[in-house]
TORMI-212959 format. One record per residue (C-alpha): residue number from 1; residue in three letters; x, y, z. Coordinates in nm, 4 decimals, padded with zeros to 6 digits. Layout:
BEGIN
{NUM ala {X Y Z}}
...
***
This chain:
BEGIN
{1 met {-02.9579 -03.4306 -00.5407}}
{2 thr {-03.1008 -03.1943 -00.2804}}
{3 asp {-02.8007 -03.2595 -00.0535}}
{4 ile {-02.5653 -03.1396 -00.3277}}
{5 thr {-02.7796 -02.8313 -00.3919}}
{6 ala {-02.7844 -02.7503 -00.0211}}
{7 ala {-02.4050 -02.7878 -00.0008}}
{8 val {-02.3549 -02.5563 -00.2998}}
{9 glu {-02.5910 -02.2960 -00.1541}}
{10 ala {-02.4104 -02.3120 00.1811}}
{11 gln {-02.0735 -02.2248 00.0223}}
{12 pro {-01.9698 -01.8682 00.1072}}
{13 ser {-01.9415 -01.6257 -00.1840}}
{14 gly {-01.6114 -01.4619 -00.2690}}
{15 gln {-01.2581 -01.5931 -00.2805}}
{16 arg {-01.0404 -01.7402 -00.0109}}
{17 leu {-00.7624 -01.4999 00.0845}}
{18 ser {-00.5085 -01.7832 00.0710}}
{19 gln {-00.6114 -01.8651 -00.2878}}
{20 trp {-00.5881 -01.5006 -00.3878}}
{21 ile {-00.2373 -01.4753 -00.2387}}
{22 glu {-00.1228 -01.7881 -00.4270}}
{23 ala {-00.2448 -01.6438 -00.7576}}
{24 ala {-00.1237 -01.2859 -00.6926}}
{25 pro {00.1771 -01.1420 -00.8760}}
{26 ile {00.3254 -01.0288 -00.5418}}
{27 gly {00.4571 -01.2153 -00.2395}}
{28 lys {00.2678 -01.3145 00.0719}}
{29 thr {00.4150 -01.0389 00.2914}}
{30 ala {00.3408 -00.7726 00.0306}}
{31 ala {-00.0150 -00.9052 00.0000}}
{32 tyr {-00.0745 -00.8658 00.3742}}
{33 glu {00.0845 -00.5171 00.3698}}
{34 leu {-00.1428 -00.4268 00.0810}}
{35 leu {-00.4506 -00.5482 00.2706}}
{36 lys {-00.3541 -00.3318 00.5666}}
{37 ala {-00.2651 -00.0275 00.3573}}
{38 leu {-00.5919 -00.0412 00.1620}}
{39 gly {-00.7955 -00.0972 00.4783}}
{40 ile {-00.9448 -00.4230 00.3533}}
{41 thr {-01.0622 -00.6621 00.6227}}
{42 pro {-01.1451 -01.0101 00.4917}}
{43 ala {-01.4526 -01.1730 00.6392}}
{44 lys {-01.4044 -01.4804 00.8567}}
{45 thr {-01.6251 -01.7547 00.7163}}
{46 arg {-01.6729 -02.1123 00.8226}}
{47 phe {-01.7129 -02.3670 00.5433}}
{48 pro {-01.9487 -02.6602 00.5967}}
{49 gly {-01.7555 -02.9363 00.7680}}
{50 ser {-01.4509 -02.7213 00.8509}}
{51 ala {-01.3326 -02.6705 01.2064}}
{52 ala {-01.1764 -02.3262 01.1603}}
{53 ala {-01.2959 -02.0050 01.0005}}
{54 val {-01.1365 -01.9040 00.6702}}
{55 ser {-01.0520 -01.5494 00.5560}}
{56 met {-01.2609 -01.4567 00.2526}}
{57 leu {-01.2440 -01.1620 00.0132}}
{58 thr {-01.5610 -01.0368 -00.1497}}
{59 ala {-01.5558 -01.0045 -00.5286}}
{60 glu {-01.5176 -00.6263 -00.4922}}
{61 gln {-01.2295 -00.6611 -00.2444}}
{62 ala {-01.0563 -00.9140 -00.4712}}
{63 ala {-01.0901 -00.6772 -00.7691}}
{64 ile {-00.9385 -00.3898 -00.5690}}
{65 met {-00.6558 -00.6143 -00.4534}}
{66 asp {-00.5970 -00.7389 -00.8113}}
{67 arg {-00.5580 -00.3849 -00.9455}}
{68 ala {-00.3307 -00.2797 -00.6576}}
{69 ala {-00.1168 -00.5954 -00.6771}}
{70 glu {-00.0615 -00.5422 -01.0504}}
{71 gln {00.0629 -00.1901 -00.9823}}
{72 val {00.2930 -00.3085 -00.7009}}
{73 ala {00.4283 -00.5842 -00.9251}}
{74 ala {00.4955 -00.3175 -01.1909}}
{75 gly {00.7146 -00.1255 -00.9451}}
{76 arg {00.4823 00.1167 -00.7677}}
{77 ser {00.5277 00.1260 -00.3896}}
{78 ile {00.2433 00.0438 -00.1516}}
{79 ala {00.2845 00.3890 00.0048}}
{80 glu {00.2277 00.5507 -00.3360}}
{81 leu {-00.0823 00.3395 -00.3911}}
{82 thr {-00.2375 00.4316 -00.0600}}
{83 ala {-00.1679 00.8010 -00.1212}}
{84 ile {-00.3617 00.7766 -00.4481}}
{85 thr {-00.6449 00.5567 -00.3212}}
{86 thr {-00.7073 00.7533 -00.0003}}
{87 arg {-00.7253 01.1023 -00.1489}}
{88 pro {-01.0772 01.2200 -00.2344}}
{89 arg {-01.1781 01.2278 -00.6006}}
{90 thr {-01.3383 01.5478 -00.7233}}
{91 ala {-01.3568 01.7288 -01.0550}}
{92 val {-01.0404 01.9221 -00.9650}}
{93 asn {-00.8636 01.6267 -00.8048}}
{94 thr {-00.8368 01.3207 -01.0256}}
{95 thr {-00.5679 01.0570 -01.0603}}
{96 asp {-00.2676 01.1121 -01.2859}}
{97 glu {-00.3911 00.8440 -01.5282}}
{98 ala {-00.7228 01.0236 -01.5779}}
{99 gln {-00.5396 01.3535 -01.6309}}
{100 gly {-00.3142 01.2018 -01.8969}}
{101 gly {-00.0082 01.2330 -01.6718}}
{102 lys {-00.0799 01.5937 -01.5674}}
{103 val {-00.0025 01.6921 -01.2106}}
{104 thr {-00.3045 01.8158 -01.0150}}
{105 ala {-00.3065 02.0993 -00.7631}}
{106 gln {-00.3340 01.8465 -00.4804}}
{107 asp {-00.0324 01.6555 -00.6142}}
{108 gln {00.1654 01.9798 -00.6191}}
{109 ala {00.0622 02.0596 -00.2621}}
{110 ala {00.1611 01.7098 -00.1471}}
{111 leu {00.4994 01.7395 -00.3182}}
{112 leu {00.5584 02.0806 -00.1620}}
{113 ala {00.4694 01.9407 00.1821}}
{114 arg {00.7171 01.6530 00.1351}}
{115 leu {00.9911 01.8911 00.0213}}
{116 glu {00.9336 02.1224 00.3177}}
{117 ala {00.9341 01.8268 00.5575}}
{118 ala {01.2608 01.7008 00.4089}}
{119 glu {01.4214 02.0443 00.4411}}
{120 arg {01.3116 02.0793 00.8035}}
{121 ala {01.4284 01.7276 00.8907}}
{122 ile {01.7699 01.7953 00.7385}}
{123 arg {01.8045 02.1372 00.9067}}
{124 ser {01.6895 02.0240 01.2516}}
{125 gly {01.8615 01.6852 01.2558}}
{126 leu {01.5719 01.5455 01.4592}}
{127 pro {01.5169 01.1704 01.4315}}
{128 leu {01.2396 01.0420 01.2077}}
{129 thr {01.0364 00.7218 01.2094}}
{130 thr {01.0418 00.4758 00.9200}}
{131 gly {00.6927 00.5908 00.8223}}
{132 glu {00.8019 00.9542 00.8119}}
{133 val {01.1080 00.8696 00.6003}}
{134 thr {00.8841 00.6658 00.3682}}
{135 trp {00.6486 00.9601 00.3216}}
{136 ile {00.9242 01.2166 00.2708}}
{137 met {01.1324 01.0088 00.0309}}
{138 gly {00.8369 00.8507 -00.1503}}
{139 ala {00.9616 00.4945 -00.0945}}
{140 arg {01.0115 00.2719 00.2078}}
{141 pro {01.3815 00.2433 00.2902}}
{142 gly {01.5032 -00.1132 00.2537}}
{143 ala {01.8610 -00.0813 00.3820}}
{144 ala {02.0496 00.0942 00.6626}}
{145 thr {02.1380 00.3795 00.4270}}
{146 val {01.9223 00.4788 00.1337}}
{147 thr {01.9954 00.7450 -00.1249}}
{148 arg {01.7218 00.8966 -00.3345}}
{149 gly {01.7985 01.1987 -00.5420}}
{150 arg {02.0410 01.4072 -00.3376}}
{151 ile {01.8998 01.2959 -00.0019}}
{152 ile {02.0425 01.0145 00.2095}}
{153 ala {01.8449 00.8470 00.4869}}
{154 thr {02.0498 00.6732 00.7564}}
{155 arg {01.9085 00.4268 01.0085}}
{156 his {02.0454 00.4744 01.3612}}
{157 gly {01.8297 00.2113 01.5299}}
{158 arg {01.4946 00.0437 01.5084}}
{159 asn {01.2541 00.3021 01.3671}}
{160 val {01.5094 00.5846 01.4112}}
{161 trp {01.6323 00.7641 01.0977}}
{162 ser {01.7980 01.0886 00.9989}}
{163 leu {01.8142 01.2675 00.6659}}
{164 ala {02.1105 01.4492 00.5145}}
{165 arg {02.1729 01.6312 00.1888}}
{166 ile {02.4423 01.5019 -00.0432}}
{167 glu {02.6502 01.8015 -00.1534}}
{168 ser {02.7776 01.7809 -00.5068}}
***
């Protein structure tokens, strides 16, 4: 009986990353992108009797990943999630959900910055990276040409994009 107790006590706490990914409402690639975007680093833990270390999420990390994965599965982009989770929370700056859908001053400033960046990119014609296009357009482009609103992003090569306005 003491051997069983010792084996139970030796088990690492938390959840295996592979088990979390299997149960998640998003795919494996999205799960790894989410880990990276949220800055979560699973601990490497060796189970008794195993030859290799296993990636483990703490209960807190798993809860954060659960909430984020649900939002991604509901259609929110990972870039949008990281913009919300990385901005500081103060009395003036709270999330849209807490404000009842109201736009905060920081949200307005971020939108204005994106609009100005889009205008400058269109005017100058300078190439942009995929990350820059993602930030400006609010979604990661998934094809060689992507239209969002009246802006079209065109891929010219690996990590080389340009923006243009669609005249109506």
